[in-house]
N, C-alpha and C positions, 0 to 999 in steps of 0.2 A: 488452552493450556499446552505448553510444549514440553516434550520429554527430552532430557539430555541423555544421550547414550554414553555410558562409561566404558572406556576401553582400557585393557591392561595387557601387558606382556605376560607370557607364561611365568617368567621369573617373578614378576610382581604378584601374580595370582597365587603361585605355589610357595612363594617365599624361599625358593631354592632354584638352582639351575635345572632346567627341564631336560636338557640333552637333545641331541640331533634327532634321535628316533621319535621321541614324543613330539618334538616340534614339527617334524614331518607329518606325523599322524594327525595332529590338531589342524595343521594347514590343509591337509587333504580333506578332512571332515568339514572344515569351514568352507572350502571351495565347493564341495558337493552340496552343502546346504545353502549355497549362495550368500554366505555371511560376508559382511564387509570386513576387510582387513586393512587396518591403517599401519603405516610404517613410520618409525622415528629413528633418527640418527642418534646414537649414544656414543660420544667420543671415548668414554671410559670403558666401553664394552670390550671384552676380549674377542668378540666376533667381528670380522671385517665387513659386515653388511648391516643394512638397516634392521632394526628390531621389529618383529611383527606384533601387532596389537589387535586383540580380539574383544568383542563385546563381552562384558562380565557375565551377562545372562547365558550366552553361548558357552562360556567356560564352565559355569555352574552346571549346566546340563551335560556337558561333555564328561565331567567327572562324577556325576551323580546318577545319570540315567543308565541303567544296566545294559540296555540294547546298544546305546551309543558307546559305552565303555567297551563292550565286546568288539565293536567295529574299530575302535581306537587301538585296542590290543592287537587286532589283526593287522592294522596299518603299521604298528611298531614292528611286528615280526617281518612284514614285507620289506620294510626299510632295512632291517638287519640282514636279511637274505641278499638284497640288492647290494648292500655295502660289502658283504663278505665276498660276493662274486667279483666286485671291482677290485678288492684287495688281492684276490687270487689271480686275477688277470694280470695285475701289475708285477707279480712275482716272477 
């Protein structure tokens, strides 16, 4: 018996745009957990880069496991701090 892995983008999983900070946090957690990340080109996307796709089981855990949620929230804050520093440097 073979198992087919289902992959979804954050937009597909959440049914709304995730935003850069949450996208960064999920990508960071996926890389740290050695999760496979697939990419797809979406011509209608407002983003000028391929869309990241994650295993649905990983996304379910990311949004339901309290310890992982805490790490994701930390990563979101880290992204926002880095982004704010970049904006202040450019001024």
